[in-house]
TORKOL-4160 file (C-alpha; in steps of 0.2 Angstrom, whole numbers, padded with zeros to 4 digits, m for minus):
270
<pt num="1" X="m0013" Y="0051" Z="0128"/>
<pt num="2" X="m0007" Y="0033" Z="0127"/>
<pt num="3" X="0012" Y="0030" Z="0129"/>
<pt num="4" X="0024" Y="0017" Z="0123"/>
<pt num="5" X="0019" Y="0016" Z="0105"/>
<pt num="6" X="0031" Y="0006" Z="0095"/>
<pt num="7" X="0033" Y="0003" Z="0077"/>
<pt num="8" X="0029" Y="m0015" Z="0075"/>
<pt num="9" X="0028" Y="m0018" Z="0056"/>
<pt num="10" X="0034" Y="m0009" Z="0040"/>
<pt num="11" X="0027" Y="m0014" Z="0024"/>
<pt num="12" X="0029" Y="m0010" Z="0006"/>
<pt num="13" X="0019" Y="m0015" Z="m0010"/>
<pt num="14" X="0031" Y="m0012" Z="m0024"/>
<pt num="15" X="0019" Y="m0017" Z="m0038"/>
<pt num="16" X="0002" Y="m0010" Z="m0035"/>
<pt num="17" X="m0011" Y="m0024" Z="m0029"/>
<pt num="18" X="0002" Y="m0038" Z="m0028"/>
<pt num="19" X="0009" Y="m0045" Z="m0013"/>
<pt num="20" X="0017" Y="m0035" Z="0001"/>
<pt num="21" X="0035" Y="m0036" Z="0009"/>
<pt num="22" X="0039" Y="m0034" Z="0027"/>
<pt num="23" X="0055" Y="m0024" Z="0030"/>
<pt num="24" X="0065" Y="m0021" Z="0046"/>
<pt num="25" X="0069" Y="m0003" Z="0040"/>
<pt num="26" X="0063" Y="0009" Z="0026"/>
<pt num="27" X="0068" Y="0025" Z="0018"/>
<pt num="28" X="0055" Y="0038" Z="0020"/>
<pt num="29" X="0052" Y="0048" Z="0003"/>
<pt num="30" X="0039" Y="0061" Z="m0001"/>
<pt num="31" X="0028" Y="0050" Z="m0012"/>
<pt num="32" X="0029" Y="0035" Z="0000"/>
<pt num="33" X="0043" Y="0022" Z="0006"/>
<pt num="34" X="0056" Y="0019" Z="m0006"/>
<pt num="35" X="0050" Y="0006" Z="m0019"/>
<pt num="36" X="0032" Y="0007" Z="m0013"/>
<pt num="37" X="0020" Y="0006" Z="m0027"/>
<pt num="38" X="0032" Y="0013" Z="m0040"/>
<pt num="39" X="0026" Y="m0001" Z="m0052"/>
<pt num="40" X="0009" Y="m0005" Z="m0058"/>
<pt num="41" X="0000" Y="m0016" Z="m0070"/>
<pt num="42" X="m0011" Y="m0008" Z="m0083"/>
<pt num="43" X="m0023" Y="m0015" Z="m0096"/>
<pt num="44" X="m0023" Y="m0011" Z="m0115"/>
<pt num="45" X="m0032" Y="0006" Z="m0112"/>
<pt num="46" X="m0019" Y="0011" Z="m0099"/>
<pt num="47" X="m0030" Y="0009" Z="m0084"/>
<pt num="48" X="m0023" Y="0001" Z="m0068"/>
<pt num="49" X="m0028" Y="m0017" Z="m0064"/>
<pt num="50" X="m0031" Y="m0022" Z="m0046"/>
<pt num="51" X="m0037" Y="m0035" Z="m0034"/>
<pt num="52" X="m0054" Y="m0027" Z="m0034"/>
<pt num="53" X="m0058" Y="m0034" Z="m0051"/>
<pt num="54" X="m0044" Y="m0048" Z="m0051"/>
<pt num="55" X="m0042" Y="m0055" Z="m0034"/>
<pt num="56" X="m0029" Y="m0068" Z="m0042"/>
<pt num="57" X="m0016" Y="m0054" Z="m0041"/>
<pt num="58" X="m0015" Y="m0059" Z="m0023"/>
<pt num="59" X="m0006" Y="m0075" Z="m0028"/>
<pt num="60" X="0008" Y="m0065" Z="m0035"/>
<pt num="61" X="0021" Y="m0063" Z="m0021"/>
<pt num="62" X="0035" Y="m0050" Z="m0022"/>
<pt num="63" X="0053" Y="m0051" Z="m0014"/>
<pt num="64" X="0066" Y="m0038" Z="m0013"/>
<pt num="65" X="0083" Y="m0043" Z="m0021"/>
<pt num="66" X="0098" Y="m0033" Z="m0023"/>
<pt num="67" X="0096" Y="m0030" Z="m0041"/>
<pt num="68" X="0077" Y="m0028" Z="m0041"/>
<pt num="69" X="0060" Y="m0037" Z="m0038"/>
<pt num="70" X="0057" Y="m0055" Z="m0039"/>
<pt num="71" X="0039" Y="m0059" Z="m0043"/>
<pt num="72" X="0033" Y="m0077" Z="m0041"/>
<pt num="73" X="0017" Y="m0087" Z="m0042"/>
<pt num="74" X="0013" Y="m0092" Z="m0025"/>
<pt num="75" X="0005" Y="m0109" Z="m0031"/>
<pt num="76" X="0021" Y="m0112" Z="m0042"/>
<pt num="77" X="0035" Y="m0103" Z="m0035"/>
<pt num="78" X="0047" Y="m0108" Z="m0049"/>
<pt num="79" X="0037" Y="m0098" Z="m0061"/>
<pt num="80" X="0045" Y="m0081" Z="m0057"/>
<pt num="81" X="0052" Y="m0066" Z="m0066"/>
<pt num="82" X="0064" Y="m0052" Z="m0060"/>
<pt num="83" X="0061" Y="m0034" Z="m0063"/>
<pt num="84" X="0077" Y="m0025" Z="m0062"/>
<pt num="85" X="0077" Y="m0008" Z="m0053"/>
<pt num="86" X="0077" Y="0006" Z="m0065"/>
<pt num="87" X="0073" Y="m0005" Z="m0080"/>
<pt num="88" X="0061" Y="0005" Z="m0091"/>
<pt num="89" X="0064" Y="0001" Z="m0109"/>
<pt num="90" X="0048" Y="0011" Z="m0115"/>
<pt num="91" X="0038" Y="0016" Z="m0123"/>
<pt num="92" X="0032" Y="0031" Z="m0112"/>
<pt num="93" X="0014" Y="0031" Z="m0110"/>
<pt num="94" X="m0001" Y="0039" Z="m0101"/>
<pt num="95" X="m0009" Y="0028" Z="m0088"/>
<pt num="96" X="m0025" Y="0031" Z="m0078"/>
<pt num="97" X="m0026" Y="0028" Z="m0059"/>
<pt num="98" X="m0043" Y="0033" Z="m0052"/>
<pt num="99" X="m0046" Y="0051" Z="m0058"/>
<pt num="100" X="m0028" Y="0054" Z="m0062"/>
<pt num="101" X="m0019" Y="0052" Z="m0079"/>
<pt num="102" X="0000" Y="0052" Z="m0077"/>
<pt num="103" X="0015" Y="0048" Z="m0087"/>
<pt num="104" X="0023" Y="0031" Z="m0084"/>
<pt num="105" X="0036" Y="0021" Z="m0094"/>
<pt num="106" X="0033" Y="0003" Z="m0099"/>
<pt num="107" X="0046" Y="m0008" Z="m0091"/>
<pt num="108" X="0050" Y="m0022" Z="m0103"/>
<pt num="109" X="0039" Y="m0032" Z="m0116"/>
<pt num="110" X="0045" Y="m0049" Z="m0110"/>
<pt num="111" X="0041" Y="m0045" Z="m0092"/>
<pt num="112" X="0024" Y="m0039" Z="m0097"/>
<pt num="113" X="0021" Y="m0055" Z="m0106"/>
<pt num="114" X="0024" Y="m0065" Z="m0091"/>
<pt num="115" X="0011" Y="m0055" Z="m0081"/>
<pt num="116" X="m0001" Y="m0056" Z="m0096"/>
<pt num="117" X="0001" Y="m0075" Z="m0096"/>
<pt num="118" X="m0002" Y="m0076" Z="m0078"/>
<pt num="119" X="m0018" Y="m0066" Z="m0079"/>
<pt num="120" X="m0025" Y="m0072" Z="m0095"/>
<pt num="121" X="m0026" Y="m0055" Z="m0103"/>
<pt num="122" X="m0015" Y="m0042" Z="m0110"/>
<pt num="123" X="m0007" Y="m0031" Z="m0097"/>
<pt num="124" X="0009" Y="m0019" Z="m0096"/>
<pt num="125" X="0020" Y="m0017" Z="m0081"/>
<pt num="126" X="0024" Y="0002" Z="m0080"/>
<pt num="127" X="0036" Y="0011" Z="m0069"/>
<pt num="128" X="0033" Y="0029" Z="m0062"/>
<pt num="129" X="0048" Y="0039" Z="m0066"/>
<pt num="130" X="0055" Y="0052" Z="m0054"/>
<pt num="131" X="0049" Y="0066" Z="m0066"/>
<pt num="132" X="0031" Y="0061" Z="m0064"/>
<pt num="133" X="0022" Y="0071" Z="m0050"/>
<pt num="134" X="0005" Y="0064" Z="m0046"/>
<pt num="135" X="m0001" Y="0077" Z="m0033"/>
<pt num="136" X="m0010" Y="0072" Z="m0017"/>
<pt num="137" X="m0028" Y="0079" Z="m0016"/>
<pt num="138" X="m0025" Y="0097" Z="m0011"/>
<pt num="139" X="m0039" Y="0095" Z="0002"/>
<pt num="140" X="m0027" Y="0084" Z="0012"/>
<pt num="141" X="m0009" Y="0089" Z="0006"/>
<pt num="142" X="0002" Y="0098" Z="0018"/>
<pt num="143" X="0016" Y="0104" Z="0007"/>
<pt num="144" X="0009" Y="0100" Z="m0010"/>
<pt num="145" X="0015" Y="0082" Z="m0009"/>
<pt num="146" X="0016" Y="0070" Z="m0023"/>
<pt num="147" X="0011" Y="0051" Z="m0022"/>
<pt num="148" X="0016" Y="0035" Z="m0030"/>
<pt num="149" X="0003" Y="0023" Z="m0038"/>
<pt num="150" X="m0005" Y="0021" Z="m0021"/>
<pt num="151" X="m0023" Y="0024" Z="m0021"/>
<pt num="152" X="m0022" Y="0042" Z="m0015"/>
<pt num="153" X="m0010" Y="0045" Z="m0001"/>
<pt num="154" X="0009" Y="0041" Z="0002"/>
<pt num="155" X="0007" Y="0031" Z="0019"/>
<pt num="156" X="m0006" Y="0022" Z="0028"/>
<pt num="157" X="m0005" Y="0018" Z="0047"/>
<pt num="158" X="m0015" Y="0006" Z="0058"/>
<pt num="159" X="m0013" Y="0002" Z="0076"/>
<pt num="160" X="m0012" Y="m0017" Z="0080"/>
<pt num="161" X="m0025" Y="m0013" Z="0094"/>
<pt num="162" X="m0037" Y="m0008" Z="0080"/>
<pt num="163" X="m0036" Y="m0025" Z="0071"/>
<pt num="164" X="m0037" Y="m0034" Z="0088"/>
<pt num="165" X="m0053" Y="m0025" Z="0092"/>
<pt num="166" X="m0060" Y="m0029" Z="0074"/>
<pt num="167" X="m0054" Y="m0048" Z="0076"/>
<pt num="168" X="m0063" Y="m0049" Z="0093"/>
<pt num="169" X="m0080" Y="m0046" Z="0083"/>
<pt num="170" X="m0076" Y="m0059" Z="0069"/>
<pt num="171" X="m0079" Y="m0077" Z="0069"/>
<pt num="172" X="m0063" Y="m0080" Z="0059"/>
<pt num="173" X="m0049" Y="m0067" Z="0063"/>
<pt num="174" X="m0040" Y="m0059" Z="0048"/>
<pt num="175" X="m0022" Y="m0054" Z="0047"/>
<pt num="176" X="m0016" Y="m0036" Z="0045"/>
<pt num="177" X="m0012" Y="m0039" Z="0026"/>
<pt num="178" X="m0030" Y="m0037" Z="0022"/>
<pt num="179" X="m0028" Y="m0019" Z="0025"/>
<pt num="180" X="m0011" Y="m0016" Z="0016"/>
<pt num="181" X="m0004" Y="m0003" Z="0029"/>
<pt num="182" X="0014" Y="0004" Z="0028"/>
<pt num="183" X="0016" Y="0007" Z="0046"/>
<pt num="184" X="0009" Y="m0004" Z="0060"/>
<pt num="185" X="0011" Y="0001" Z="0078"/>
<pt num="186" X="0009" Y="m0008" Z="0095"/>
<pt num="187" X="0002" Y="m0001" Z="0111"/>
<pt num="188" X="m0012" Y="0011" Z="0114"/>
<pt num="189" X="m0031" Y="0009" Z="0113"/>
<pt num="190" X="m0041" Y="0003" Z="0098"/>
<pt num="191" X="m0042" Y="0017" Z="0084"/>
<pt num="192" X="m0029" Y="0028" Z="0093"/>
<pt num="193" X="m0023" Y="0033" Z="0076"/>
<pt num="194" X="m0040" Y="0042" Z="0073"/>
<pt num="195" X="m0035" Y="0054" Z="0087"/>
<pt num="196" X="m0017" Y="0057" Z="0082"/>
<pt num="197" X="m0012" Y="0072" Z="0071"/>
<pt num="198" X="0007" Y="0074" Z="0070"/>
<pt num="199" X="0018" Y="0060" Z="0075"/>
<pt num="200" X="0037" Y="0057" Z="0076"/>
<pt num="201" X="0043" Y="0039" Z="0072"/>
<pt num="202" X="0061" Y="0038" Z="0076"/>
<pt num="203" X="0068" Y="0054" Z="0069"/>
<pt num="204" X="0055" Y="0057" Z="0055"/>
<pt num="205" X="0039" Y="0068" Z="0057"/>
<pt num="206" X="0023" Y="0063" Z="0049"/>
<pt num="207" X="0006" Y="0071" Z="0048"/>
<pt num="208" X="m0010" Y="0060" Z="0049"/>
<pt num="209" X="m0022" Y="0069" Z="0036"/>
<pt num="210" X="m0038" Y="0058" Z="0034"/>
<pt num="211" X="m0046" Y="0042" Z="0038"/>
<pt num="212" X="m0044" Y="0028" Z="0025"/>
<pt num="213" X="m0061" Y="0022" Z="0017"/>
<pt num="214" X="m0060" Y="0003" Z="0014"/>
<pt num="215" X="m0066" Y="m0007" Z="m0001"/>
<pt num="216" X="m0070" Y="m0024" Z="m0007"/>
<pt num="217" X="m0051" Y="m0028" Z="m0008"/>
<pt num="218" X="m0051" Y="m0031" Z="0011"/>
<pt num="219" X="m0062" Y="m0046" Z="0008"/>
<pt num="220" X="m0048" Y="m0055" Z="m0003"/>
<pt num="221" X="m0038" Y="m0068" Z="0007"/>
<pt num="222" X="m0020" Y="m0063" Z="0002"/>
<pt num="223" X="m0014" Y="m0081" Z="0003"/>
<pt num="224" X="m0027" Y="m0090" Z="m0007"/>
<pt num="225" X="m0036" Y="m0075" Z="m0017"/>
<pt num="226" X="m0053" Y="m0082" Z="m0011"/>
<pt num="227" X="m0066" Y="m0068" Z="m0008"/>
<pt num="228" X="m0079" Y="m0067" Z="0006"/>
<pt num="229" X="m0089" Y="m0054" Z="0014"/>
<pt num="230" X="m0078" Y="m0052" Z="0029"/>
<pt num="231" X="m0070" Y="m0042" Z="0037"/>
<pt num="232" X="m0080" Y="m0028" Z="0027"/>
<pt num="233" X="m0097" Y="m0033" Z="0033"/>
<pt num="234" X="m0092" Y="m0033" Z="0052"/>
<pt num="235" X="m0082" Y="m0017" Z="0050"/>
<pt num="236" X="m0096" Y="m0008" Z="0042"/>
<pt num="237" X="m0107" Y="m0012" Z="0057"/>
<pt num="238" X="m0097" Y="0000" Z="0068"/>
<pt num="239" X="m0085" Y="0010" Z="0058"/>
<pt num="240" X="m0096" Y="0018" Z="0045"/>
<pt num="241" X="m0096" Y="0037" Z="0043"/>
<pt num="242" X="m0105" Y="0046" Z="0029"/>
<pt num="243" X="m0107" Y="0029" Z="0020"/>
<pt num="244" X="m0089" Y="0025" Z="0020"/>
<pt num="245" X="m0081" Y="0011" Z="0030"/>
<pt num="246" X="m0066" Y="0018" Z="0039"/>
<pt num="247" X="m0051" Y="0009" Z="0045"/>
<pt num="248" X="m0033" Y="0016" Z="0047"/>
<pt num="249" X="m0027" Y="0033" Z="0043"/>
<pt num="250" X="m0018" Y="0041" Z="0028"/>
<pt num="251" X="m0002" Y="0050" Z="0031"/>
<pt num="252" X="0010" Y="0061" Z="0023"/>
<pt num="253" X="0029" Y="0063" Z="0028"/>
<pt num="254" X="0034" Y="0080" Z="0034"/>
<pt num="255" X="0052" Y="0076" Z="0035"/>
<pt num="256" X="0063" Y="0062" Z="0026"/>
<pt num="257" X="0074" Y="0049" Z="0034"/>
<pt num="258" X="0073" Y="0031" Z="0039"/>
<pt num="259" X="0062" Y="0022" Z="0051"/>
<pt num="260" X="0065" Y="0005" Z="0058"/>
<pt num="261" X="0056" Y="m0008" Z="0068"/>
<pt num="262" X="0056" Y="m0004" Z="0087"/>
<pt num="263" X="0056" Y="0015" Z="0084"/>
<pt num="264" X="0045" Y="0024" Z="0096"/>
<pt num="265" X="0030" Y="0033" Z="0089"/>
<pt num="266" X="0028" Y="0049" Z="0099"/>
<pt num="267" X="0013" Y="0061" Z="0097"/>
<pt num="268" X="0018" Y="0079" Z="0093"/>
<pt num="269" X="0009" Y="0095" Z="0097"/>
<pt num="270" X="0001" Y="0103" Z="0082"/>
């Protein structure tokens, strides 16, 4: 087994499908890192909107401030809005994310209007309250975990070596942000994460439960919102299993606590 595996990056994506934020440390909660994908944009029917259909969402950057999130237009950074932590003026509404229908709370009418103006159609920014428990698929849950508005699992881990291997096959290398991981580690061989099961990062235990199937969102340049065929085309040529293109591993937390950059990642016995 490879040794000297180090936590290199920590990322959260507070509003689903908007820009990510790199952290030096993060609080591990059952449904994902604190603030990770606790907010989401939905259309008038309550269905989530994402970069799959609206790649321009990549142009909305997010910054963590003391009182909340600052969301800004990357092309015009003065055009910004602040979403205060805990702000949820209502109404309470049902929202749909993939096959799940859950209860969420509308944040604020003016804030939703800001997002609607940016996108050119009506959307509502909603918050997942602590009282909502969206359950992880029971085939992969370890202790009946709940998950945020993430696609399906609380955490995603990728080794830097895996991206390096992919980039060695691409004409134009892509950054890690195409794959929206929460945890990136350095050291080890390419795709080592596929072989790991239980891991400890710092003092927190995690379990790797399933590979992550990748979609068209990986083809959206997170800086420009332009879409191409890569890296999905190349990735599919050597990472397809049962018609799914796999890159990275989905993870649940077995214990809670904090992780920080530079923490050792230590494989555990099952």
